[in-house]
N, C-alpha and C positions, 0 to 999 in steps of 0.2 A: 457359534459362528464368529469369526474374527471381525473386528472393527476395521473398516477401510476408510482412510482419510485422504484428502487431497493435499498435495504439497506444491507450493511455488518455491522453486530452488533459488531463493535469494538469501543473501547473508543474514538479513534481519529476521528471517523465518527460522533459521537453523536451531535456535534454542528449543523451540517447541517440539522438535523431533528427536531430541537427545536421548530420551528414555523409551522411545516407541518400539524399536526392534526387540529390546529385552523384554518388553511387556506383551509382545505378540500382536502388535498393531501393524497392519499393512498400510502402505501409502502408494498413491499414484502421483507421479509428477505431471502437473497440469499448468497451463498458463492462467494468469488472473482472469482473463475473459472467458475461460471455459469452466470455472469452478461452479457457477450458479447452475448451469445446465447439468453438470455431473451430479449435483445434489438433487436437482429436480427429477432427473431420470432414475435415481437410485444407484448410479454407478459408484458413488461414495456415500458414506454416512455423515461425514462432517468435514469441515475445512475452514481455513481462514478466507472468507469471502469478501471481495471488495465492498466497501460500505454502500456504494451506489446500488449494487446488486442485492444487498440485504434489504434495502428499501423496496426493491421490485419483488423480491420473494415473499415478503409480507408474512402471512400466517402459516405458510408452508414450512417455516423453519422455527427453531428455538435457539436461543443463545446458549453457548457453552460457557456458563458462568459469565465473567466479564473479560475474557481473554481477547486481546486485540493487538493491532500494530498502530501506534500513534506517535507522531512526532511532537516533542515538547516545544521546540522552536524550529530549528533547521531539521528537515527530513533527511538530507544528505543523499537520498536516492530518488528524488523526484525533482528534476531540474529542467528549466526552460533555458535554452541557449538561443540568443536572438542577435540579429544583425543591427538592431536599433533598440533604444530604450523601450521598456514594456509599455509605457504610456503612449508610445508612437506607433503601436501595432494596428492602427485602424487600416482596414482593407488588406491585412496581412494574410499570407498563406503560412499555416503552421503545421509542420509535419508531426505526426503522432504514430508511434509504433502500434501494431495491431493488437498486442497483448493487453494494453492498458485499458482500464475501465474508469476508475474514480479520478485519476489525475486529469484527463481532459475535461471532465465536468467541473473539477475544482478550478482549472484554468479558465473555463468559460465563465464561472461565477466571478472570479477575480477580474477578468477583463470587462465584463458587463457592469458589475455593481461597484467595484472599487475604482476602476479606471474609466468607466463610462464609454467603453469601446463596444460598439454593436456590430460592426462590419469586419468579419474575419472568416477564414475558411480553414477547416481541418482537412489535411490531405495525408496521403501515405508517404512513408519514407522514400519510396521510389519515384514520387511525383515531383521531381526537381524542376525548376528552382523553388525554394521557399524562403521565407523571411525569418522563421524561427523553427526550433526543433525541440520537442518534448521527449525526454528519456526518463525511464523509471528503472528501479531495481539495480541489479548488478551492472547493467550497461551504464547507468547513470553514475554509479560509484567509480567505474573505470574512467569515466570522462569528467570526474568531479572538478578537475582543474580547468576545464573548458574544452571547447570544440573549435578546431581551426576554422576561421572564417566567420565565427559568431562571437562578437566582441562583448556581449553582455550575457551574464549568467544569473538566473533567478531560481532560488530554492522555493518551491511552492509552499512547503510547510512554513517557512519563515515569512513568506508573503501573507499567508493566512494569519499567523500569530501576530505580526505587526499590525494587522488590520483589526483583528477581533480580540486580541489578548488571550486567545485560547489555543490549546493544542489542536492538532488535526488528526482525526481517526481515519486511516486509510482502509483498514479492513478489520473484521472481527470474526472470531470463531463462532460458527453456527452449525447446527445439526438438523437433520430431517426431523420433522415434528413427530414421526412415529418411531424414532430411535428408542430402543429399550432403556428403561431407567437405570438398570444396572450397568449397561454399556456406557451410558452418559456419565455415571459416577466414576467409572474406571477411567474414561477419557479425561475428565476433569482432574483426577489425581495424577495422571500421566503428564498433563500439561503443567500442573503446579511443580512437580518434580523436575520436569524438563527445563522449565524456566530457571529454577534455582541452580541446577547443575550445569545447564547448557550455557547460560549467561556467564557463569563463573569460568567455564572452559574457554570462552572467547576472551575473557579478561586475562587469562593466563597463557595465551598463545605465545610460543617461542619463535615461530617461523613466520615469515611474511606470507600473505595470501597473494601469490604471484598473479593468479588469474584476475584479480581485482586491482592489482598494482597498489596494494595496501600493506604497510608495515603493521606489526602488532599494535602499536599505539594508535594507528589510524582506525583499526577495527574497534578498539576500546572507545575512542572518541565517538565513533558512529553509534555504537550500542548505547552509550551513555545519553545520547540525545533522544532515545526512544522510551515509550511507555508500553508495557505489555498487558496492562489491566485497566479497565475503564473505571474512572472515578467520577466525581461530580462535574469537573471541568470538561472531561471527555463527553459525558452525556449532554452537557450544554452545547458543546461543539457539534455533536451529531444532530441535535435538534435544529441548531442554527443553520447548518449546511442544508438540511432537508427543507427548511423554510425558504432559504435562498434559491434552491432549485425550483421550488414552486413559484417564487417571485419572478424568475426569468422565463417561466412558462415552458419548461422542458422536463423530461423524465430524469 
């Protein structure tokens, strides 16, 4: 039976899927906020799941080696656009797209613990007016130079790094706990090969990515700012983020 994985169709995820079609792996395009339920229900076998949902899934999942999406410093694709400095966002209305999972929680941690701001409200993009706007993924890449009317831009990966000195892990590859061990070994090999060849392919782009308003050098700069495998600093960051979520008293 073929392995079925989830895919979030963002630029930084592309290397993982480079070798999948050739190796007979199927994928389903899903939003970040639907990955956890798809794994829980058995619709997919594995996926890059937002780190916040990995905490929630607990023992029902197993890690696929140490594959992840982590920012070293700047994330590039997780940006807060604000009408005022971030330290002045008390009582602010902050618009968040429905797809996002980890980014709003990271912003909540930053506002409450780094900037001592307790009074703010997350609203939908349609609920104008608002004081700040949080974008993720390809949409954030397209708007990386700013959003009209919002004079301040903050990269949440960079905000975390400047505060903690650590990278930030936004998602990690996990699989259902009952996934066959041979399928798991195959998936791990596919991801290893995909990263090696897929990242190299992005480094050697000759054409711009018009849908992202990015030249080849912009793509390279973005990918160079990411880590795709969890090391000691990433593990420390995951634990610290989980502790901070408990500190602010929310899931």
